Every structure is written in C-alpha cells, then in structure tokens.
C-alpha positions in Angstrom: -0.3 12.7 4.1 1.5 13.8 7.2 -1.5 15.8 8.6 -3.4 12.6 9.2 -4.6 13.0 12.9 -6.8 9.9 13.2 -4.1 7.4 13.5 -2.2 5.2 15.6 1.4 5.6 17.1 4.1 3.9 15.2 7.6 2.7 16.1 10.1 2.7 13.4 12.8 -0.2 13.0 15.1 -0.5 10.0 17.4 -3.6 8.6 19.5 -3.8 5.7 16.6 -4.6 3.5 13.7 -2.7 4.7 12.3 0.2 7.0 9.5 -0.9 9.0 6.8 0.8 10.8 5.1 -1.2 13.8 1.7 -0.4 15.5 -1.0 -1.9 17.4 -4.8 -1.8 15.8 -7.2 -1.8 19.0 -10.4 -1.0 17.3 -13.4 -1.3 19.6 -11.6 -3.6 22.0 -8.8 -1.8 23.8 -7.6 -5.5 25.5 -7.5 -6.9 22.0 -4.3 -5.4 19.9 -3.4 -6.8 16.8 0.2 -6.0 15.9 0.4 -4.7 12.3 3.5 -3.5 10.3 4.0 -1.3 7.2 7.2 -2.5 5.5 9.3 -0.4 2.7 11.2 -2.9 0.8 13.5 -2.4 -2.0 12.4 -4.2 -5.2 14.5 -2.8 -7.9 15.7 -0.2 -10.2 13.6 1.1 -12.8 14.7 4.3 -15.0 17.8 4.7 -12.7 15.7 5.1 -9.9 15.3 2.8 -6.7 11.7 1.5 -6.2 10.4 0.2 -3.0 7.1 -1.6 -2.1 5.1 -0.8 0.4 4.1 -3.8 2.2 1.4 -3.9 5.0 -0.3 -6.7 7.1 -0.8 -8.3 10.4 2.6 -9.0 12.1 3.3 -12.1 14.1 5.6 -10.7 17.0 6.7 -14.2 18.0 7.7 -15.6 14.3 8.2 -12.5 12.5 5.4 -13.5 9.7 3.7 -10.8 7.8 0.3 -11.9 6.6 -0.5 -9.6 4.1 -3.9 -11.2 3.1 -5.3 -10.7 6.7 -8.6 -8.8 7.1 -8.8 -8.5 11.2 -12.0 -6.3 10.7 -11.3 -4.8 13.9 -13.5 -1.9 13.0 -10.8 0.7 12.8 -9.9 0.5 9.0 -9.6 4.3 8.7 -7.4 4.9 11.6 -5.5 1.7 10.3 -5.6 3.5 6.7 -4.6 6.8 8.2 -1.6 5.2 10.2 -0.2 3.5 6.8 -0.5 6.7 4.8 1.5 8.9 7.7 4.4 6.9 7.1 4.8 7.9 3.1 6.5 11.4 4.3 8.8 9.3 6.7 10.0 7.2 3.7 10.5 10.1 1.2 12.7 11.9 4.0 14.7 8.9 4.2 14.6 8.3 0.5 14.3 11.4 -1.1 15.3 10.1 -4.8 13.1 6.7 -4.6 9.7 5.8 -5.7 7.4 4.0 -4.0 5.2 0.9 -5.3 1.8 0.6 -3.9 -0.1 -2.7 -4.9 -2.8 -4.7 -3.1 -2.1 -8.2 -2.1 -5.9 -8.8 -2.9 -5.3 -8.2 -6.5 -3.7 -11.6 -6.9 -5.2 -14.4 -9.0 -4.7 -16.5 -6.2 -6.2 -14.4 -3.7 -9.4 -14.4 -5.7 -9.4 -18.3 -5.6 -8.6 -18.9 -2.0 -11.2 -16.2 -1.3 -13.8 -18.2 -2.9 -12.9 -21.1 -1.1 -14.1 -19.4 2.1 -16.1 -16.9 1.2 -18.7 -15.6 3.6 -20.6 -13.7 1.1 -20.9 -16.6 -0.9 -19.5 -14.9 -4.0 -19.6 -17.3 -7.0 -18.6 -15.3 -10.0 -17.3 -11.8 -8.9 -15.2 -11.8 -5.4 -15.9 -8.7 -3.4 -12.9 -8.7 -1.9 -10.7 -8.9 -5.1 -8.7 -5.7 -5.5 -10.3 -4.2 -2.8 -7.4 -2.7 -1.3 -6.4 -1.0 -4.7 -10.0 0.3 -5.1 -9.1 2.0 -1.6 -5.7 3.4 -2.7 -6.9 4.5 -5.8 -10.2 6.5 -4.4 -8.0 7.9 -2.0 -5.3 9.4 -4.7 -8.2 10.2 -6.8 -10.2 12.5 -3.7 -6.9 14.0 -3.1 -5.1 14.3 -6.2 -5.5 18.2 -6.4 -3.7 18.4 -3.3 -1.4 15.6 -3.1 0.1 16.5 -6.6 1.7 19.5 -5.0 4.3 17.3 -3.6 4.0 14.0 -5.1 3.8 12.7 -8.5 1.4 9.5 -9.2 1.6 7.1 -11.9 -1.0 4.3 -12.4 0.3 0.8 -13.6 -1.1 -2.3 -14.9 0.9 -5.6 -15.2 2.5 -6.2 -18.5 3.7 -9.5 -20.3 7.5 -9.2 -18.9 6.8 -9.3 -15.3 6.6 -5.8 -14.6 4.0 -2.8 -15.1 3.5 -0.3 -17.9 3.0 3.2 -16.2 0.8 6.4 -17.3 0.4 9.4 -15.4 -2.5 9.1 -12.7 -5.8 9.8 -14.0 -8.5 10.2 -11.2 -11.3 8.0 -11.2 -9.4 5.1 -12.7 -8.6 1.8 -11.3 -4.8 0.8 -11.9 -3.2 -2.7 -10.6 -0.4 -0.6 -8.8 0.4 3.0 -8.1 3.9 4.6 -8.2 4.2 7.5 -6.2 7.4 9.7 -6.1 8.4 13.0 -4.8 7.6 16.1 -7.2 11.1 16.9 -7.5 12.4 13.4 -8.8 10.1 14.1 -12.0 10.0 10.8 -13.1 8.8 9.8 -16.6 7.6 6.2 -17.2 7.5 4.7 -21.0 5.1 2.4 -21.9 6.5 -0.8 -23.5 
C-alpha cells in the first residue's frame, strides 16, 4: 500500500487518543482546496489486541469537526483513496501489534434515511449511496488480495447482536460491513460468536 504514487502530500499530527494525517483535496480546481483528515483512533481491545478505527472525512480547520459523510465530489476520488491507503503502512509502523477496523460511515441505517431525504438521484427503494465506501474498500482488497496478503491479514465482519462484529477470513468478491486488517506477523484469529 505504500507504493501508491498518485496521492496527496500528508502531514501527521498526534494527540493522546488518535494519530491523524491531514491533506488537501484539490481536484480540478487548484484554488478550491478541501481539507481532509485521516484519523486512527483506539476503540477497544479484542482478543488481547488493540483495535483502532480508520476514520476519514472533510475537516473543518476552524472547529476541528470531521464530517465523515461529506461527498465533496472534487473529481479526485482515486487520488484521495490512494492517499488514505498510503497511511496504513505508517499506522502499522507506529502500532505493529494492533489491528485496524475499516467501516464506511455510509453503511449506517440513519445515513440511508438522511440520504433519501435529499437524494439527487431520486432513490426510493434502494439507496445507491448506501454502503458505497465499503463496496470500494472490499473491491480494492479483493482485487489486490494476492499481493496484500503477503504483508497483511484481512478479515471480513458483520454486525452481531451484542454491538460488535463476527469475523471470518476475508473472501475476495464478498461485501462485508467492516474489514479488519492486521500485520501478517500478528496472526489474529477471530472466532464467530
């Protein structure tokens, strides 16, 4: 993931609860920059392994607010995606014994409800934006699985009734509600409940 060339320059910042990477999406208009932030935040231990959430969104420089549901449609989705992916090796350098949870903010039920209220595509039954980010993440891991699994272990997860996820070995071509990635040397085994 570190050999992604078509990406933005990033600036790292850290505090007591998270490691952040700030960058500016320029798209086709160099004058209109959209500040973006990638945030790795500790959420819990699971099976004696610290798990961090990969958060991402537009960043309000004045308030510090992160809007993880924003779609700035700046015309640079792949460059932004590559920028996000390029931070994963930095995360594992800093936290080699941790796991990283990736989940799209557009996979929540309230997202679908809110999206349908202002839908430009006039979606009625099926929201086309619902789970769009997880489709993108799962498709990327599926396409690159053979190469990525040399250094990383991927597990796919589905929400369970106790407020967490049941995990299974990542099956390329499948759509999951979340993905957990860890360094290969950690050899995580997650048991379904």
